[in-house]
KELODREN-429897 format. One record per residue (C-alpha): x, y, z; residue in one letter. Coordinates in pm, 1 decimal, padded with zeros to 6 digits. Example, Ala and Ser with C-alpha at 12.3 -4.5 7.8 and 13.67 -1.06 7.14 Angstrom:
- 01230.0_-00450.0_00780.0_A
- 01367.0_-00106.0_00714.0_S
! end
This chain:
- 00802.6_01753.0_-01519.1_X
- 00594.7_01501.4_-01322.3_X
- 00268.0_01608.0_-01166.6_X
- 00118.2_01451.6_-00856.8_X
- -00214.6_01636.4_-00840.5_X
- -00398.9_01327.3_-00719.7_X
- -00150.9_01248.0_-00441.3_X
- -00263.7_01271.3_-00079.7_X
- -00008.8_01392.5_00175.6_X
- -00055.1_01340.8_00549.4_X
- 00130.0_01608.4_00748.5_X
- 00172.6_01525.6_01118.6_X
- 00298.6_01816.1_01329.7_X
- 00194.7_02017.5_01634.5_X
- 00363.4_02330.0_01497.2_X
- 00058.4_02529.2_01386.3_X
- 00255.6_02785.3_01187.9_X
- 00463.7_02522.1_01011.1_X
- 00153.4_02314.1_00935.8_X
- -00025.8_02613.6_00784.2_X
- 00274.2_02712.7_00572.8_X
- 00353.5_02366.2_00435.9_X
- -00009.2_02265.6_00378.0_X
- -00080.3_02591.5_00192.9_X
- 00229.5_02553.6_-00025.3_X
- 00161.4_02187.3_-00102.3_X
- -00203.8_02258.4_-00180.9_X
- -00095.0_02534.7_-00418.6_X
- 00123.0_02276.1_-00594.4_X
- -00174.0_02045.4_-00643.5_X
- -00152.7_01806.8_-00348.9_X
- -00439.5_01702.8_-00125.2_X
- -00312.8_01771.8_00227.1_X
- -00439.8_01630.3_00556.0_X
- -00303.2_01767.5_00883.7_X
- -00280.0_01578.7_01215.4_X
- -00147.0_01746.3_01529.3_X
- -00014.7_01444.0_01719.1_X
- 00089.8_01080.2_01674.6_X
- -00247.4_00932.2_01775.0_X
- -00433.8_01152.4_01528.4_X
- -00175.6_01069.0_01263.2_X
- -00230.6_00694.5_01304.3_X
- -00609.0_00740.1_01290.7_X
- -00569.7_00944.4_00971.5_X
- -00362.1_00665.5_00817.4_X
- -00649.2_00421.9_00868.0_X
- -00903.4_00658.4_00712.0_X
- -00717.8_00828.9_00427.7_X
- -00445.4_00585.6_00307.3_X
- -00208.6_00871.4_00207.3_X
- 00047.4_00844.3_-00070.2_X
- 00309.9_01018.0_00145.5_X
- 00348.1_01084.4_00518.5_X
- 00544.0_01386.3_00643.0_X
- 00587.0_01374.4_01018.6_X
- 00756.6_01589.0_01281.5_X
- 01029.3_01404.1_01470.4_X
- 00886.2_01533.6_01799.7_X
- 00515.1_01525.3_01877.6_X
- 00318.2_01608.1_02194.2_X
- 00223.7_01245.1_02258.3_X
- 00534.4_01072.9_02126.5_X
- 00753.6_01086.8_01819.1_X
- 00741.4_01064.5_01444.4_X
- 00905.2_00722.9_01477.2_X
- 00581.2_00592.2_01631.5_X
- 00380.0_00695.4_01326.1_X
- 00635.5_00543.5_01088.9_X
- 00647.0_00227.1_01299.3_X
- 00268.3_00194.9_01270.8_X
- 00306.0_00201.2_00891.9_X
- 00605.5_-00028.6_00860.0_X
- 00484.0_-00291.5_01105.5_X
- 00114.7_-00276.5_01004.1_X
- -00051.8_-00222.0_01339.7_X
- -00403.4_-00365.4_01391.7_X
- -00651.8_-00149.1_01205.4_X
- -00394.8_-00049.1_00942.4_X
- -00403.4_-00367.4_00734.6_X
- -00506.1_-00171.2_00425.2_X
- -00216.6_00075.5_00460.3_X
- 00078.4_-00007.7_00236.1_X
- 00377.7_-00074.1_00468.9_X
- 00600.7_00073.2_00196.0_X
- 00421.7_00411.6_00209.5_X
- 00700.0_00673.1_00180.0_X
- 00767.8_00882.3_00490.1_X
- 00967.1_01201.3_00545.0_X
- 01067.0_01325.4_00891.4_X
- 01092.1_01694.7_00981.0_X
- 01384.3_01748.0_01218.3_X
- 01422.2_02059.0_01433.2_X
- 01744.1_02243.9_01357.7_X
- 02043.4_02117.6_01165.2_X
- 02108.9_01802.0_01367.8_X
- 02266.6_01526.3_01154.5_X
- 02236.7_01276.0_01439.7_X
- 01859.0_01322.1_01463.1_X
- 01824.4_01292.4_01085.6_X
- 02029.7_00972.1_01096.8_X
- 01809.3_00829.2_01373.0_X
- 01498.1_00906.2_01168.6_X
- 01636.5_00717.3_00869.3_X
- 01739.5_00422.4_01087.1_X
- 01384.7_00402.3_01226.6_X
- 01220.5_00359.4_00888.4_X
- 01197.2_00706.9_00733.8_X
- 01274.6_00737.7_00363.3_X
- 01402.3_01093.9_00401.3_X
- 01468.6_01353.5_00671.6_X
- 01491.5_01729.3_00633.8_X
- 01567.8_02011.9_00876.5_X
- 01299.3_02259.0_00982.7_X
- 01214.8_02511.7_00869.9_X
- 01273.2_02358.7_00526.4_X
- 01369.8_02554.4_00217.5_X
- 01044.4_02499.3_00028.3_X
- 01183.3_02434.9_-00324.5_X
- 01412.4_02165.0_-00180.5_X
- 01127.0_02028.0_00031.7_X
- 00901.2_02007.9_-00275.5_X
- 01172.7_01837.0_-00480.5_X
- 01224.2_01577.1_-00205.8_X
- 00848.2_01522.1_-00180.1_X
- 00818.6_01459.5_-00552.7_X
- 01123.1_01231.3_-00550.1_X
- 00968.0_01012.3_-00279.1_X
- 00640.7_00987.3_-00470.4_X
- 00826.8_00912.8_-00793.1_X
- 01018.5_00625.0_-00631.7_X
- 00698.5_00487.7_-00478.5_X
- 00528.4_00500.8_-00817.4_X
- 00814.7_00308.1_-00978.4_X
- 00801.6_00043.6_-00703.9_X
- 00430.8_00011.0_-00766.0_X
- 00475.6_-00036.7_-01140.0_X
- 00725.9_-00311.9_-01070.5_X
- 00460.6_-00476.1_-00855.9_X
- 00219.8_-00536.6_-01146.3_X
- 00132.5_-00907.1_-01139.5_X
- -00007.5_-01112.2_-01426.8_X
- -00130.0_-01468.8_-01391.4_X
- -00237.5_-01581.3_-01736.8_X
- -00512.2_-01340.1_-01846.2_X
- -00551.7_-01204.8_-01492.1_X
- -00359.6_-00885.3_-01406.7_X
- -00345.0_-00705.6_-01071.0_X
- -00219.7_-00345.8_-01058.9_X
- -00139.6_-00249.0_-00695.3_X
- -00087.0_00120.3_-00773.2_X
- -00399.1_00193.2_-00974.6_X
- -00584.3_-00079.7_-00782.3_X
- -00717.3_-00221.5_-01108.4_X
- -00789.6_-00584.7_-01191.1_X
- -00831.5_-00711.5_-01547.8_X
- -00916.5_-01045.5_-01703.3_X
- -00792.5_-00997.8_-02056.5_X
- -00935.3_-00662.8_-02167.1_X
- -01223.4_-00672.8_-01915.7_X
- -01184.3_-00471.3_-01594.0_X
- -01327.5_-00639.9_-01283.5_X
- -01486.2_-00418.2_-01019.0_X
- -01377.1_-00523.4_-00669.7_X
- -01430.9_-00387.0_-00321.5_X
- -01129.3_-00273.0_-00118.2_X
- -01115.2_-00599.2_00077.8_X
- -01167.1_-00815.8_-00229.5_X
- -00879.5_-00636.5_-00401.9_X
- -00648.6_-00684.9_-00103.7_X
- -00735.3_-01051.7_-00081.4_X
- -00672.2_-01104.1_-00453.0_X
- -00344.4_-00909.6_-00439.7_X
- -00211.8_-01136.1_-00164.4_X
- -00321.2_-01457.8_-00335.0_X
- -00179.0_-01343.3_-00671.1_X
- 00161.8_-01273.5_-00515.2_X
- 00217.7_-01652.3_-00485.9_X
- -00056.4_-01810.8_-00697.6_X
- -00009.0_-02177.0_-00600.4_X
- 00075.5_-02123.3_-00234.4_X
- -00194.0_-02205.0_00020.6_X
- -00237.6_-01900.1_00246.5_X
- -00369.4_-01995.1_00589.1_X
- -00694.2_-01834.5_00697.2_X
- -00535.9_-01672.0_01000.6_X
- -00262.8_-01499.9_00796.5_X
- -00517.4_-01371.6_00543.0_X
- -00737.4_-01234.7_00822.0_X
- -00437.0_-01058.8_00977.7_X
- -00316.3_-00915.7_00646.6_X
- -00652.4_-00794.2_00513.6_X
- -00865.6_-00731.8_00822.1_X
- -00600.6_-00684.0_01089.7_X
- -00721.1_-00946.9_01337.1_X
- -00679.8_-01312.3_01424.0_X
- -00949.1_-01571.1_01361.7_X
- -01147.1_-01700.3_01657.5_X
- -01259.6_-01998.5_01450.4_X
- -01613.2_-01867.7_01405.2_X
- -01588.0_-01570.6_01169.2_X
- -01710.6_-01618.7_00812.9_X
- -01575.0_-01284.8_00690.0_X
- -01291.9_-01435.0_00486.3_X
- -01507.5_-01711.6_00339.4_X
- -01781.1_-01471.3_00227.3_X
- -01530.5_-01234.9_00062.0_X
- -01349.7_-01525.1_-00107.3_X
- -01682.1_-01656.6_-00237.3_X
- -01780.0_-01319.2_-00385.7_X
- -01434.4_-01275.4_-00538.1_X
- -01452.5_-01622.0_-00695.5_X
- -01794.0_-01543.7_-00842.4_X
- -01676.4_-01215.0_-00994.3_X
- -01376.8_-01377.9_-01158.6_X
- -01581.0_-01676.1_-01275.0_X
- -01831.5_-01447.5_-01443.6_X
- -01549.7_-01341.7_-01674.5_X
- -01450.2_-01699.0_-01754.7_X
- -01176.0_-01746.1_-01495.3_X
- -01128.9_-02032.1_-01248.9_X
- -00963.4_-01877.1_-00946.9_X
- -00973.5_-01871.1_-00563.1_X
- -00937.9_-02231.5_-00451.6_X
- -01063.6_-02325.8_-00105.5_X
- -00825.6_-02574.8_00056.9_X
- -01057.6_-02717.9_00319.9_X
- -00943.7_-02676.7_00676.1_X
- -00637.0_-02475.0_00575.8_X
- -00704.8_-02163.9_00368.9_X
- -00704.0_-02036.8_00010.6_X
- -00481.8_-02017.7_-00294.8_X
- -00531.2_-01845.7_-00628.3_X
- -00478.1_-02144.6_-00858.8_X
- -00525.0_-02519.6_-00842.4_X
- -00231.5_-02649.6_-01043.1_X
- 00124.7_-02568.9_-01155.1_X
- 00228.7_-02244.3_-01316.4_X
- 00517.6_-02142.5_-01536.0_X
- 00716.9_-01844.8_-01409.7_X
- 00757.7_-01601.0_-01697.0_X
- 01100.9_-01446.5_-01734.0_X
- 00950.0_-01137.9_-01893.3_X
- 00644.3_-00922.3_-01834.7_X
- 00560.1_-00956.8_-02203.6_X
- 00342.2_-01262.4_-02147.3_X
- 00058.6_-01340.7_-02388.0_X
- -00268.0_-01173.9_-02297.9_X
- -00431.1_-01512.1_-02237.6_X
- -00295.1_-01856.6_-02155.1_X
- -00460.9_-02193.8_-02129.0_X
- -00621.7_-02283.1_-01797.1_X
- -00386.3_-02581.8_-01768.8_X
- -00069.7_-02372.3_-01789.2_X
- -00118.8_-02018.2_-01661.0_X
- 00183.1_-01790.4_-01657.8_X
- 00289.0_-01572.7_-01366.5_X
- 00459.9_-01249.0_-01464.6_X
- 00584.7_-00972.5_-01235.5_X
- 00674.9_-00647.4_-01410.2_X
- 01040.0_-00557.4_-01361.6_X
! end
């Protein structure tokens, strides 16, 4: 049986009794549980905690669960570091199939009636986390000797792990997704920092410079500044590997991109 002891669950509900019951049960099963009592608090918690799973009441005092899910899926300003694919379950009052259907249509991955039968609720929770974990494994990217693991948030050059800050990791993850594409500065600022460039900020340039230095220290040549436009990971063509079983190191002239299937 899988264990998810390190998983963080954000529970968003104004029902005090339900919150106490579910958080106690989930904690007893090894989850770290955060509780928010309304949509605004839920969105703030997303920005601080980056949960592995969000469980949200369909009806909240200041709005609806759909607002919280929408903030995740559409990456509102301030939530640039939150994975838009974060799994979300909606708690629906009573046995209303129409409300459950609406929740799924608005971006939820699952919907369950309240009060839930806890063994079923736990099984659904684990299933959502299991699917998210599998998606993450498929997202492992290798570019020659460089590998980026979006789930474990690890970066390796060959056998050497590279220590990166949160922002440096996000920047590298985006650039590695399409290694020869030039990403414009404004789209990188939106994706990583959640705001548009006013033409004066040096935030992106300073992070790109530090990231380049860290990778260069390990013998890599990455993070190309395309003057006046933006950045790309590589300066030159790559071969798209058909399999994730690429050699651990490739020549600098012909790096291989591999995405785990």
